[in-house]
C-alpha positions in Angstrom: 3.3 13.5 21.3 0.9 14.2 18.2 1.8 13.2 14.5 0.1 14.6 11.4 -0.4 12.1 8.8 -1.9 12.3 5.2 -2.8 9.4 2.8 -3.1 10.4 -0.8 -4.6 7.7 -3.3 -6.7 7.7 -6.4 -10.1 7.6 -4.5 -9.4 9.4 -1.5 -7.2 12.1 0.1 -7.3 11.3 3.9 -5.5 13.0 6.9 -5.1 12.3 10.5 -3.8 13.2 14.0 -2.0 10.3 15.5 -0.8 9.8 18.9 2.2 8.0 20.3 0.1 4.7 20.5 -1.1 4.7 17.1 -4.5 6.1 17.9 -6.2 8.3 15.5 -7.2 11.7 17.4 -9.1 13.1 14.4 -9.5 12.1 10.8 -10.5 14.1 7.6 -11.0 13.0 4.1 -12.1 14.3 0.8 -12.9 12.4 -2.5 -9.6 12.6 -4.9 -10.4 14.6 -7.9 -8.2 12.3 -9.8 -9.0 13.4 -13.4 -9.3 17.1 -12.5 -6.3 19.6 -12.9 -3.5 19.9 -10.4 -4.8 22.8 -8.7 -8.1 21.0 -7.6 -6.1 18.2 -6.4 -4.1 20.6 -4.2 -7.2 22.4 -3.1 -8.5 19.0 -1.7 -5.2 18.4 0.2 -5.4 21.9 1.6 -9.1 21.2 2.7 -8.0 18.3 4.6 -5.4 20.0 6.2 -7.7 22.8 7.1 -10.0 20.6 9.1 -7.2 18.9 10.8 -5.7 22.2 11.9 -9.0 23.4 13.5 -8.7 20.2 15.8 -7.5 21.3 19.4 -4.9 18.6 18.9 -3.1 20.2 16.2 -1.4 22.5 18.6 0.8 19.5 19.7 1.9 18.3 16.1 5.6 17.6 16.0 6.1 16.0 12.6 4.1 15.5 9.4 4.2 12.1 7.4 2.7 11.7 3.8 2.0 8.5 2.3 1.1 8.8 -1.6 0.5 6.5 -4.4 3.5 6.2 -6.7 6.0 6.5 -8.0 7.4 9.0 -5.4 10.6 10.9 -5.1 11.4 11.2 -1.3 14.5 13.3 -1.8 12.7 15.9 -4.0 9.4 15.8 -2.2 7.5 15.1 -5.5 4.8 12.5 -6.7 3.9 11.1 -9.9 1.0 8.6 -9.1 0.0 6.5 -11.9 -3.6 6.9 -11.3 -3.4 10.6 -10.8 -2.5 12.0 -14.3 -2.4 15.7 -13.4 0.3 15.2 -10.8 3.7 14.4 -12.6 6.7 15.5 -10.3 4.4 17.4 -8.3 5.8 19.1 -5.2 3.5 17.6 -2.7 5.9 18.1 0.2 6.1 21.7 -0.5 2.5 21.9 -0.8 2.0 20.6 2.7 4.9 22.4 4.2 3.7 25.9 2.9 0.2 25.6 4.4 -0.4 28.5 6.9 -1.1 25.9 9.8 1.9 23.8 9.1 4.3 24.4 12.4 7.4 26.6 12.0 10.5 24.3 11.1 8.2 21.3 10.3 9.2 19.6 7.0 6.8 17.0 6.0 8.4 13.5 5.4 7.0 11.7 2.2 6.8 7.8 1.5 5.1 5.6 -0.9 1.7 4.2 0.3 2.8 0.8 0.4 6.1 1.4 2.4 3.7 3.5 4.5 1.6 0.4 5.2 4.6 -1.7 5.9 5.7 0.7 8.6 2.2 0.5 10.2 2.2 -3.2 10.0 6.0 -3.5 11.5 4.8 -1.0 14.3 1.4 -2.3 15.2 0.3 -5.1 13.0 1.2 -8.5 11.6 4.9 -7.8 11.0 5.4 -6.5 14.6 8.6 -7.9 16.0 9.6 -9.5 12.5 13.1 -8.8 11.4 12.7 -9.6 7.9 9.3 -9.2 6.1 7.5 -8.3 3.0 4.3 -6.3 3.3 2.0 -6.1 0.3 -1.0 -4.2 -0.7 -3.2 -6.2 -3.1 -6.0 -3.6 -4.6 -6.6 -1.9 -7.5 -2.8 -2.0 -8.1 -0.2 -4.3 -6.4 2.3 -2.5 -4.2 4.8 -3.5 -1.3 7.5 -2.7 1.1 10.3 -4.3 2.8 11.5 -4.8 6.6 15.0 -5.6 6.6 17.0 -6.3 9.7 14.3 -4.9 11.7 14.2 -1.4 9.9 11.6 -0.4 7.0 13.7 -0.1 4.0 12.4 2.7 1.9 15.1 2.8 -0.6 16.9 5.8 -2.4 13.7 7.2 -3.8 11.1 5.6 -1.1 9.5 3.0 -3.7 11.9 0.0 -2.6 9.7 -3.2 -2.4 7.2 -2.4 -5.2 6.6 -6.0 -5.9 3.7 -5.3 -8.3 6.3 -4.3 -10.9 8.2 -7.6 -10.7 7.9 -9.2 -14.3 6.4 -12.9 -13.8 5.6 -13.5 -17.5 8.3 -12.4 -19.9 5.5 -12.7 -22.8 2.9 -11.2 -20.5 0.4 -8.3 -21.2 1.8 -4.9 -20.9 1.4 -3.3 -17.5 0.2 0.2 -17.3 4.0 1.1 -16.2 5.0 -0.1 -19.6 6.8 -3.4 -18.7 5.4 -6.7 -19.9 4.1 -9.5 -17.5 4.0 -7.4 -14.2 2.5 -9.0 -11.2 -0.2 -6.4 -11.0 -1.5 -7.4 -14.5 -2.4 -10.8 -13.0 -3.0 -10.4 -9.2 -4.6 -6.9 -9.0 -8.5 -6.5 -8.2 -9.0 -5.2 -11.7 -6.9 -8.1 -13.3 -8.8 -10.8 -11.4 -12.2 -9.3 -12.3 -11.1 -9.0 -15.8 -9.8 -12.7 -15.9 -13.1 -14.0 -14.6 -15.1 -12.3 -17.1 -13.0 -13.5 -19.9 -13.4 -17.0 -18.9 -17.2 -16.5 -19.1 -18.2 -15.4 -15.5 -20.8 -12.8 -15.0 -21.8 -11.0 -11.9 -25.3 -11.6 -10.5 -28.0 -8.8 -11.4 -27.4 -5.8 -9.6 -23.9 -6.6 -8.5 -20.8 -4.7 -9.7 -18.5 -7.2 -11.4 -15.4 -6.7 -8.9 -13.0 -8.9 -7.4 -14.9 -9.2 -4.2 -17.7 -10.3 -6.5 -15.5 -13.0 -8.1 -14.3 -14.2 -4.5 -18.0 -14.4 -3.5 -18.6 -16.6 -6.5 -15.5 -18.7 -5.9 -16.8 -19.5 -2.5 -19.9 -20.7 -4.1 -18.0 -23.2 -6.5 -17.7 -21.2 -9.5 -15.0 -22.8 -11.3 -14.3 -19.8 -13.4 -14.0 -17.5 -10.5 -11.8 -20.0 -8.7 -9.5 -20.0 -11.8 -9.0 -16.2 -11.8 -8.0 -16.3 -8.2 -5.6 -19.2 -8.7 -4.0 -17.2 -11.6 -3.6 -14.2 -9.4 -2.1 -16.6 -6.6 0.6 -18.1 -9.0 1.6 -14.5 -10.0 1.9 -13.5 -6.2 3.8 -16.7 -5.3 6.3 -16.4 -7.9 7.1 -12.8 -7.1 7.2 -13.6 -3.3 9.4 -16.3 -4.0 12.1 -14.4 -6.3 11.9 -11.7 -3.4 12.7 -14.2 -0.7 15.5 -15.4 -2.7 17.0 -11.9 -2.8 16.8 -10.9 0.7 15.6 -13.8 2.8 12.3 -13.3 4.4 10.5 -14.3 7.7 7.1 -13.4 7.1 4.7 -12.1 4.2 1.9 -9.8 5.1 -1.1 -9.1 2.6 -3.4 -6.5 3.0 -5.6 -4.4 0.5 -9.3 -5.0 -0.8 -8.3 -8.3 -2.6 -6.8 -9.9 0.6 -10.5 -9.6 2.2 -11.1 -12.7 -0.1 -9.4 -14.8 2.6 -8.7 -18.2 2.0 -10.1 -17.8 -1.5 -6.8 -16.0 -2.1 -4.5 -17.4 0.6 -5.1 -21.0 0.2 -4.0 -21.4 -3.5 -1.2 -18.5 -2.7 0.4 -20.8 -0.3 0.1 -24.0 -2.4 1.5 -22.1 -5.3 4.2 -20.7 -3.0 5.6 -24.2 -2.5 6.0 -24.8 -6.3 8.4 -21.5 -6.3 10.0 -21.3 -3.0 12.0 -24.5 -3.1 15.3 -23.7 -1.8 15.8 -24.3 1.9 16.3 -20.7 2.9 13.1 -19.7 1.3 10.9 -22.7 2.0 7.8 -22.5 4.4 7.7 -18.8 4.5 4.7 -17.7 6.7 2.2 -15.8 4.6 -0.5 -14.0 6.8 -3.2 -11.3 6.4 -2.5 -7.6 7.4 -3.4 -6.6 11.1 -4.6 -3.3 10.4 -7.6 -2.0 8.5 -8.1 0.9 6.1 -6.1 3.5 8.0 -2.8 1.6 7.8 -1.5 4.3 5.3 -2.1 7.2 8.1 -0.6 5.3 10.8 2.2 4.3 8.8 2.8 8.0 7.4 2.8 8.8 11.1 5.4 6.3 12.2 7.7 7.2 9.2 7.5 10.9 10.1 8.5 10.1 13.6 11.4 8.1 12.7 12.9 10.7 10.4 15.6 11.3 8.9 15.9 7.7 8.4 13.1 5.1 8.0 13.6 2.5 10.8 12.1 1.5 14.3 10.3 4.1 16.2 11.5 3.9 19.7 9.4 6.8 21.0 6.2 5.0 20.0 4.8 2.3 22.5 1.6 0.4 21.4 
């Protein structure tokens, strides 16, 4: 079996053909013209699909999955990514379905990008075999998805588990989503870098002032850099504890660019989690790095498409 997959984000539009073991048979990618008109964005998606359709394995495609930055509306097949202003309620499913190469009778399945990452981690990664898990992407933004009772839980619209927009500070800064004090305003890579700069940290000459640069400074003993990561860890810990109190979790998986900081992030996160997860049923939750790399969105989109019409286990796929 062959599954077609797309992963739409603010910086890249990627596509792949994925086999039943989760191996990528082919991959195509274009930069996302995020600030350009909707038509140019649509043309980039079509170009990726054109390239995939030219691969011999395309003839075996049985389903198509689309992971997209959100919010998404899986019922309507539309997307309104915060970081792609030209797409508001854009009919992404119809765009892919109407492509001349899409097999007859195949309707693409849409899912939020963090839910796709969750599906990938549950199938092949650090949440494999775990009945109840929270999987998070900590990067330019903060997203997440849930595995409940052994099934990926996308929710009514496909946005369930979006932990980045849990409020952790009632008087905190206004998030791009419009709410005050969201996790994302403290724990995203952008927020970490901004916090470090506000404390007086500066990147070395020739180095971009990113969260990765802050992490390197923290490893070198810079207290300002460490403080920025401590603040991010505290926000993540509060949100994870709140989620665990609601649904009871066995494991938390964290991926994304910020997670590449390793123990610079995970050490204060585990320490801070002990301050918030104090009830017996939320205490000592395992927090681990994601097992899959940058193609988790594509692998997850394929997994979700293969499990349609309901998001859940994918018994036909065997790692």
